[in-house]
TORDRENNU-575936 format. One record per residue (C-alpha): x, y, z. Coordinates in nm, 3 decimals. Layout:
% residues N
@x X&y Y&z Z .
...
% end
This chain:
% residues 412
@x 3.977&y -7.989&z 7.342 .
@x 4.128&y -8.268&z 7.130 .
@x 3.953&y -8.596&z 7.058 .
@x 4.143&y -8.878&z 7.237 .
@x 4.155&y -9.102&z 6.926 .
@x 4.078&y -8.890&z 6.617 .
@x 4.255&y -8.579&z 6.474 .
@x 3.965&y -8.350&z 6.566 .
@x 3.931&y -8.043&z 6.786 .
@x 3.626&y -7.933&z 6.986 .
@x 3.590&y -7.566&z 7.071 .
@x 3.345&y -7.356&z 7.268 .
@x 3.285&y -6.989&z 7.188 .
@x 3.092&y -6.722&z 7.373 .
@x 3.049&y -6.352&z 7.293 .
@x 2.887&y -6.124&z 7.548 .
@x 2.644&y -5.844&z 7.452 .
@x 2.589&y -6.004&z 7.111 .
@x 2.262&y -6.116&z 6.956 .
@x 2.241&y -6.496&z 6.905 .
@x 2.168&y -6.630&z 6.552 .
@x 1.804&y -6.725&z 6.614 .
@x 1.724&y -6.380&z 6.755 .
@x 1.904&y -6.208&z 6.467 .
@x 1.702&y -6.405&z 6.211 .
@x 1.379&y -6.328&z 6.395 .
@x 1.449&y -5.954&z 6.402 .
@x 1.557&y -5.943&z 6.037 .
@x 1.239&y -6.123&z 5.931 .
@x 1.023&y -5.844&z 6.076 .
@x 0.944&y -5.571&z 5.817 .
@x 0.953&y -5.301&z 6.083 .
@x 1.313&y -5.390&z 6.167 .
@x 1.443&y -5.303&z 5.818 .
@x 1.622&y -4.969&z 5.803 .
@x 1.508&y -4.850&z 5.461 .
@x 1.738&y -4.952&z 5.177 .
@x 2.039&y -5.006&z 5.401 .
@x 2.207&y -5.339&z 5.329 .
@x 2.275&y -5.593&z 5.602 .
@x 2.652&y -5.591&z 5.651 .
@x 2.834&y -5.927&z 5.650 .
@x 2.902&y -6.030&z 6.012 .
@x 3.235&y -6.199&z 5.933 .
@x 3.371&y -5.856&z 5.834 .
@x 3.180&y -5.608&z 6.050 .
@x 3.086&y -5.828&z 6.346 .
@x 2.751&y -5.937&z 6.479 .
@x 2.487&y -5.689&z 6.604 .
@x 2.522&y -5.588&z 6.963 .
@x 2.257&y -5.669&z 7.221 .
@x 2.270&y -5.576&z 7.589 .
@x 2.270&y -5.876&z 7.828 .
@x 2.260&y -6.123&z 7.536 .
@x 2.502&y -6.411&z 7.473 .
@x 2.598&y -6.569&z 7.142 .
@x 2.761&y -6.906&z 7.212 .
@x 2.831&y -7.220&z 7.012 .
@x 3.013&y -7.555&z 7.011 .
@x 3.222&y -7.640&z 6.704 .
@x 3.388&y -7.955&z 6.573 .
@x 3.699&y -7.870&z 6.371 .
@x 3.894&y -8.092&z 6.132 .
@x 4.242&y -7.935&z 6.109 .
@x 4.423&y -8.201&z 5.903 .
@x 4.200&y -8.247&z 5.599 .
@x 4.296&y -8.104&z 5.260 .
@x 4.088&y -7.798&z 5.343 .
@x 4.062&y -7.748&z 5.723 .
@x 3.700&y -7.679&z 5.804 .
@x 3.435&y -7.677&z 6.073 .
@x 3.241&y -8.003&z 6.052 .
@x 2.953&y -7.904&z 6.281 .
@x 2.839&y -7.602&z 6.479 .
@x 2.585&y -7.628&z 6.762 .
@x 2.441&y -7.294&z 6.875 .
@x 2.321&y -7.260&z 7.233 .
@x 1.980&y -7.099&z 7.274 .
@x 1.787&y -6.945&z 7.564 .
@x 2.072&y -6.698&z 7.628 .
@x 2.307&y -6.972&z 7.746 .
@x 2.686&y -6.942&z 7.719 .
@x 2.942&y -7.221&z 7.733 .
@x 3.199&y -7.184&z 8.012 .
@x 3.381&y -7.520&z 8.019 .
@x 3.422&y -7.841&z 7.821 .
@x 3.581&y -8.186&z 7.836 .
@x 3.553&y -8.533&z 7.682 .
@x 3.471&y -8.820&z 7.918 .
@x 3.494&y -9.195&z 7.839 .
@x 3.226&y -9.310&z 8.085 .
@x 3.301&y -9.652&z 8.230 .
@x 2.928&y -9.723&z 8.265 .
@x 2.898&y -9.688&z 7.885 .
@x 3.186&y -9.926&z 7.805 .
@x 3.430&y -9.641&z 7.761 .
@x 3.227&y -9.454&z 7.496 .
@x 3.338&y -9.092&z 7.459 .
@x 3.088&y -8.818&z 7.541 .
@x 3.132&y -8.443&z 7.501 .
@x 3.046&y -8.258&z 7.825 .
@x 2.981&y -7.883&z 7.821 .
@x 2.913&y -7.657&z 8.119 .
@x 2.682&y -7.361&z 8.058 .
@x 2.535&y -7.060&z 8.236 .
@x 2.211&y -6.879&z 8.149 .
@x 2.175&y -6.497&z 8.162 .
@x 2.531&y -6.471&z 8.293 .
@x 2.654&y -6.129&z 8.407 .
@x 3.028&y -6.109&z 8.464 .
@x 3.041&y -5.816&z 8.709 .
@x 2.866&y -5.817&z 8.947 .
@x 2.843&y -6.192&z 8.899 .
@x 2.490&y -6.323&z 8.853 .
@x 2.305&y -6.589&z 8.653 .
@x 1.958&y -6.737&z 8.635 .
@x 2.049&y -7.103&z 8.573 .
@x 2.348&y -7.333&z 8.523 .
@x 2.362&y -7.673&z 8.357 .
@x 2.578&y -7.956&z 8.224 .
@x 2.508&y -8.064&z 7.865 .
@x 2.593&y -8.413&z 7.739 .
@x 2.656&y -8.488&z 7.370 .
@x 2.716&y -8.831&z 7.216 .
@x 2.997&y -8.834&z 6.958 .
@x 2.897&y -9.022&z 6.642 .
@x 3.079&y -9.096&z 6.315 .
@x 3.422&y -9.120&z 6.487 .
@x 3.367&y -8.792&z 6.667 .
@x 3.265&y -8.593&z 6.357 .
@x 2.906&y -8.544&z 6.473 .
@x 2.767&y -8.448&z 6.816 .
@x 2.418&y -8.556&z 6.922 .
@x 2.249&y -8.394&z 7.222 .
@x 2.164&y -8.648&z 7.495 .
@x 2.037&y -8.457&z 7.799 .
@x 2.086&y -8.156&z 8.022 .
@x 2.136&y -8.150&z 8.399 .
@x 2.065&y -7.836&z 8.602 .
@x 2.321&y -7.751&z 8.874 .
@x 2.345&y -7.480&z 9.139 .
@x 2.631&y -7.274&z 8.987 .
@x 2.809&y -7.260&z 8.650 .
@x 3.060&y -7.547&z 8.624 .
@x 3.377&y -7.351&z 8.550 .
@x 3.599&y -7.662&z 8.535 .
@x 3.535&y -8.013&z 8.403 .
@x 3.769&y -8.314&z 8.377 .
@x 3.733&y -8.691&z 8.335 .
@x 3.837&y -8.903&z 8.632 .
@x 3.842&y -9.284&z 8.649 .
@x 3.558&y -9.328&z 8.402 .
@x 3.345&y -9.053&z 8.555 .
@x 3.308&y -8.675&z 8.538 .
@x 3.458&y -8.432&z 8.788 .
@x 3.293&y -8.090&z 8.795 .
@x 3.391&y -7.778&z 8.985 .
@x 3.058&y -7.617&z 9.078 .
@x 3.120&y -7.310&z 9.291 .
@x 3.314&y -7.431&z 9.595 .
@x 3.198&y -7.790&z 9.551 .
@x 3.393&y -8.066&z 9.377 .
@x 3.147&y -8.323&z 9.244 .
@x 3.177&y -8.660&z 9.075 .
@x 2.907&y -8.751&z 8.824 .
@x 2.821&y -9.062&z 8.627 .
@x 2.607&y -9.074&z 8.314 .
@x 2.239&y -9.152&z 8.364 .
@x 1.952&y -9.210&z 8.124 .
@x 1.786&y -8.869&z 8.172 .
@x 2.042&y -8.668&z 8.366 .
@x 2.377&y -8.691&z 8.539 .
@x 2.395&y -8.901&z 8.857 .
@x 2.582&y -8.753&z 9.152 .
@x 2.826&y -9.003&z 9.303 .
@x 3.039&y -8.798&z 9.545 .
@x 3.099&y -8.439&z 9.648 .
@x 3.310&y -8.232&z 9.885 .
@x 3.367&y -7.865&z 9.961 .
@x 3.736&y -7.823&z 9.876 .
@x 3.764&y -7.458&z 9.764 .
@x 3.708&y -7.136&z 9.962 .
@x 3.577&y -6.921&z 9.674 .
@x 3.528&y -7.081&z 9.331 .
@x 3.687&y -7.371&z 9.142 .
@x 3.832&y -7.256&z 8.809 .
@x 4.066&y -7.541&z 8.709 .
@x 4.087&y -7.917&z 8.756 .
@x 4.346&y -8.181&z 8.669 .
@x 4.398&y -8.538&z 8.787 .
@x 4.648&y -8.821&z 8.790 .
@x 4.580&y -9.159&z 8.947 .
@x 4.360&y -9.106&z 9.253 .
@x 4.489&y -8.750&z 9.308 .
@x 4.302&y -8.438&z 9.200 .
@x 4.441&y -8.085&z 9.180 .
@x 4.191&y -7.802&z 9.228 .
@x 4.260&y -7.440&z 9.135 .
@x 4.066&y -7.171&z 9.323 .
@x 3.993&y -6.831&z 9.172 .
@x 4.167&y -6.645&z 9.457 .
@x 4.316&y -6.901&z 9.698 .
@x 4.559&y -7.099&z 9.484 .
@x 4.600&y -7.475&z 9.454 .
@x 4.449&y -7.753&z 9.667 .
@x 4.537&y -8.125&z 9.648 .
@x 4.251&y -8.372&z 9.692 .
@x 4.270&y -8.750&z 9.740 .
@x 3.989&y -8.979&z 9.630 .
@x 3.927&y -9.284&z 9.847 .
@x 3.734&y -9.543&z 9.647 .
@x 3.666&y -9.761&z 9.953 .
@x 3.452&y -9.492&z 10.115 .
@x 3.379&y -9.290&z 9.799 .
@x 3.511&y -8.969&z 9.959 .
@x 3.702&y -8.669&z 9.826 .
@x 3.950&y -8.550&z 10.093 .
@x 4.163&y -8.232&z 10.061 .
@x 4.503&y -8.281&z 10.225 .
@x 4.736&y -8.000&z 10.107 .
@x 4.692&y -7.643&z 9.984 .
@x 4.895&y -7.337&z 9.893 .
@x 5.075&y -7.125&z 10.149 .
@x 4.973&y -6.793&z 9.992 .
@x 4.657&y -6.690&z 9.802 .
@x 4.692&y -6.694&z 9.422 .
@x 4.436&y -6.572&z 9.170 .
@x 4.458&y -6.887&z 8.960 .
@x 4.371&y -6.880&z 8.590 .
@x 4.505&y -7.221&z 8.479 .
@x 4.692&y -7.523&z 8.612 .
@x 4.840&y -7.853&z 8.494 .
@x 5.010&y -8.144&z 8.670 .
@x 5.381&y -8.166&z 8.591 .
@x 5.416&y -8.498&z 8.772 .
@x 5.238&y -8.682&z 9.051 .
@x 5.375&y -8.440&z 9.312 .
@x 5.407&y -8.108&z 9.124 .
@x 5.167&y -7.863&z 8.961 .
@x 5.235&y -7.567&z 8.731 .
@x 4.988&y -7.280&z 8.715 .
@x 4.934&y -6.918&z 8.626 .
@x 4.755&y -6.630&z 8.794 .
@x 4.573&y -6.317&z 8.679 .
@x 4.872&y -6.093&z 8.759 .
@x 5.099&y -6.253&z 8.499 .
@x 5.292&y -6.501&z 8.713 .
@x 5.369&y -6.865&z 8.640 .
@x 5.452&y -7.085&z 8.936 .
@x 5.528&y -7.448&z 9.022 .
@x 5.428&y -7.592&z 9.361 .
@x 5.503&y -7.938&z 9.499 .
@x 5.338&y -8.153&z 9.762 .
@x 5.563&y -8.241&z 10.060 .
@x 5.678&y -8.606&z 10.055 .
@x 5.525&y -8.683&z 10.394 .
@x 5.184&y -8.546&z 10.293 .
@x 5.197&y -8.735&z 9.964 .
@x 5.274&y -9.065&z 10.135 .
@x 4.993&y -9.017&z 10.387 .
@x 4.743&y -8.938&z 10.110 .
@x 4.837&y -9.253&z 9.916 .
@x 4.803&y -9.489&z 10.210 .
@x 4.551&y -9.763&z 10.151 .
@x 4.235&y -9.757&z 10.356 .
@x 3.942&y -9.530&z 10.417 .
@x 4.136&y -9.209&z 10.473 .
@x 4.023&y -9.165&z 10.835 .
@x 4.356&y -9.000&z 10.920 .
@x 4.295&y -8.736&z 10.648 .
@x 3.939&y -8.671&z 10.765 .
@x 4.050&y -8.621&z 11.125 .
@x 4.373&y -8.432&z 11.054 .
@x 4.402&y -8.100&z 11.234 .
@x 4.366&y -7.801&z 11.003 .
@x 4.643&y -7.542&z 10.990 .
@x 4.556&y -7.171&z 10.966 .
@x 4.200&y -7.236&z 10.844 .
@x 4.326&y -7.465&z 10.567 .
@x 4.434&y -7.823&z 10.523 .
@x 4.687&y -7.998&z 10.746 .
@x 4.976&y -7.955&z 10.498 .
@x 5.117&y -7.674&z 10.285 .
@x 5.263&y -7.693&z 9.934 .
@x 5.625&y -7.599&z 9.868 .
@x 5.699&y -7.329&z 9.610 .
@x 5.954&y -7.457&z 9.357 .
@x 5.944&y -7.194&z 9.077 .
@x 5.805&y -6.845&z 9.030 .
@x 5.838&y -6.616&z 8.728 .
@x 5.669&y -6.296&z 8.606 .
@x 5.575&y -6.313&z 8.235 .
@x 5.399&y -5.976&z 8.175 .
@x 5.099&y -6.157&z 8.026 .
@x 4.808&y -6.331&z 8.195 .
@x 4.843&y -6.709&z 8.141 .
@x 4.522&y -6.862&z 8.010 .
@x 4.646&y -7.219&z 7.961 .
@x 4.948&y -7.429&z 8.053 .
@x 5.023&y -7.782&z 7.938 .
@x 5.300&y -8.035&z 7.976 .
@x 5.390&y -8.165&z 7.630 .
@x 5.673&y -8.250&z 7.393 .
@x 5.725&y -8.020&z 7.092 .
@x 6.007&y -8.218&z 6.931 .
@x 5.992&y -8.583&z 6.831 .
@x 6.198&y -8.772&z 7.087 .
@x 6.261&y -8.453&z 7.284 .
@x 6.202&y -8.392&z 7.651 .
@x 5.874&y -8.265&z 7.792 .
@x 5.834&y -7.891&z 7.833 .
@x 5.573&y -7.658&z 7.981 .
@x 5.387&y -7.483&z 7.700 .
@x 5.176&y -7.184&z 7.800 .
@x 4.966&y -6.921&z 7.625 .
@x 4.868&y -6.573&z 7.738 .
@x 4.568&y -6.343&z 7.711 .
@x 4.726&y -6.105&z 7.456 .
@x 4.858&y -6.387&z 7.236 .
@x 5.187&y -6.478&z 7.399 .
@x 5.306&y -6.836&z 7.352 .
@x 5.596&y -6.941&z 7.574 .
@x 5.791&y -7.250&z 7.671 .
@x 5.959&y -7.346&z 7.998 .
@x 6.239&y -7.595&z 7.934 .
@x 6.372&y -7.808&z 8.224 .
@x 6.750&y -7.812&z 8.260 .
@x 6.834&y -8.169&z 8.353 .
@x 7.211&y -8.126&z 8.404 .
@x 7.374&y -7.914&z 8.669 .
@x 7.635&y -7.797&z 8.418 .
@x 7.370&y -7.640&z 8.192 .
@x 7.195&y -7.476&z 8.488 .
@x 7.519&y -7.321&z 8.616 .
@x 7.616&y -7.202&z 8.267 .
@x 7.287&y -7.027&z 8.187 .
@x 7.265&y -6.880&z 8.536 .
@x 7.610&y -6.726&z 8.496 .
@x 7.523&y -6.601&z 8.147 .
@x 7.202&y -6.445&z 8.279 .
@x 7.392&y -6.262&z 8.554 .
@x 7.641&y -6.117&z 8.303 .
@x 7.367&y -6.006&z 8.065 .
@x 7.181&y -5.831&z 8.345 .
@x 7.476&y -5.592&z 8.379 .
@x 7.604&y -5.579&z 8.021 .
@x 7.267&y -5.555&z 7.842 .
@x 7.073&y -5.312&z 8.058 .
@x 6.720&y -5.216&z 7.935 .
@x 6.681&y -4.884&z 7.755 .
@x 6.446&y -4.758&z 8.026 .
@x 6.700&y -4.831&z 8.299 .
@x 6.477&y -5.081&z 8.476 .
@x 6.650&y -5.354&z 8.672 .
@x 6.589&y -5.696&z 8.514 .
@x 6.577&y -5.886&z 8.843 .
@x 6.317&y -5.647&z 8.984 .
@x 6.113&y -5.678&z 8.663 .
@x 6.096&y -6.058&z 8.672 .
@x 6.016&y -6.039&z 9.047 .
@x 5.730&y -5.793&z 9.001 .
@x 5.488&y -5.965&z 9.244 .
@x 5.711&y -6.223&z 9.412 .
@x 6.087&y -6.292&z 9.397 .
@x 6.183&y -6.495&z 9.091 .
@x 6.277&y -6.848&z 9.191 .
@x 6.403&y -7.154&z 9.006 .
@x 6.373&y -6.997&z 8.657 .
@x 6.639&y -6.858&z 8.423 .
@x 6.523&y -6.597&z 8.171 .
@x 6.587&y -6.754&z 7.832 .
@x 6.478&y -6.441&z 7.646 .
@x 6.754&y -6.248&z 7.817 .
@x 7.011&y -6.521&z 7.745 .
@x 6.923&y -6.512&z 7.374 .
@x 7.008&y -6.143&z 7.363 .
@x 7.372&y -6.250&z 7.379 .
@x 7.356&y -6.294&z 7.001 .
@x 7.263&y -5.925&z 6.961 .
@x 7.551&y -5.784&z 7.168 .
@x 7.850&y -5.608&z 7.009 .
@x 8.145&y -5.836&z 6.943 .
@x 8.354&y -5.673&z 7.216 .
@x 8.095&y -5.749&z 7.485 .
@x 8.057&y -6.104&z 7.353 .
@x 8.431&y -6.158&z 7.386 .
@x 8.436&y -6.013&z 7.738 .
@x 8.148&y -6.234&z 7.861 .
@x 8.299&y -6.541&z 7.690 .
@x 8.633&y -6.479&z 7.861 .
@x 8.467&y -6.455&z 8.203 .
@x 8.276&y -6.778&z 8.136 .
@x 8.595&y -6.946&z 8.011 .
@x 8.434&y -7.036&z 7.681 .
@x 8.451&y -6.920&z 7.319 .
@x 8.188&y -6.696&z 7.159 .
@x 8.092&y -6.967&z 6.911 .
@x 8.052&y -7.221&z 7.191 .
@x 7.812&y -6.994&z 7.383 .
@x 7.607&y -6.921&z 7.072 .
@x 7.587&y -7.293&z 6.989 .
@x 7.477&y -7.381&z 7.341 .
@x 7.199&y -7.121&z 7.332 .
@x 7.081&y -7.252&z 6.995 .
@x 7.099&y -7.618&z 7.100 .
@x 6.882&y -7.576&z 7.409 .
@x 6.609&y -7.429&z 7.188 .
@x 6.625&y -7.677&z 6.900 .
@x 6.643&y -7.983&z 7.128 .
@x 6.326&y -7.895&z 7.319 .
@x 6.120&y -7.636&z 7.131 .
@x 6.188&y -7.522&z 6.775 .
% end
């Protein structure tokens, strides 16, 4: 998480089955715990001691742009708590002052899922965000797996409930809530008065907030269940997300549903709308679908080049970093689609696997051209390059330049 005004990063870390620092120091201080003359191995090289059902978790403030990038402050969580989510909220009730909000779970067991307590921690950021001071802790029913700021307040995904909190003197004050998810909320994003909720197994749900009645009203959800891992709003109508099977998708709200949700008033028509197939009254349209062979853990709309167009930057569980570049002209889309079709036949994989079937592993690929495959044009023998260039009615140098330009203009 980046500070909104300062060049600082805030990170949360959690390691399961690992002894926390305070417990390690307590055990090492006991004479009976010493194993003869054996030296205590450095943990940064050999790792920390293992401990069944224990969590080691901390919050760190990182300065990445100083002469020597370093960690400014580290706050360790005690009582076997682990951090599961984090965000920075400029609370309107505090004149826009930024607070660090961290969701935690105590005695968390991943499978089968269990916990003894869940809470939301509030930290005041001092010294231009370089120091975090604990304010208070609010106990909630389930671990808040997703947190996001929304119109000067905090939105928290607590189990199936979407809740809006404001900052109080001794604990968080609940302002609104609604059950908007069938299983568990794992991702949240917002724009204007619209909130996008990602469910762990049922995909994306759009929620409208009506300030007049202080209600959160779901009005559109996904047509098929998706095991969502991350999501981000591309624009006011569209959302990009990833699932646990390695797919990245883009869904869009139908224009009629979007207009109805933005109508001024109390939202009575949304509250009384007839549900469709045990869901909301509207379904999202699938715009793009692509198999990446890595589980997406984060996706973000950003610009990687100064003055360049926005792209979708995503990262995967095994370290993959990828970029989805929008093709704004029809000419570019037709060119790369034709090039992709030729490379599917002329540059067959060594294992003999069909490229189209591979990229459509869980669902048919839609609205995405495989840039990795197009870049393999530079590795083809000269004869095949000439043959593909002749069929595309272009020169080899022109094709190579176009492939290079689309990368340098938007990515690197």
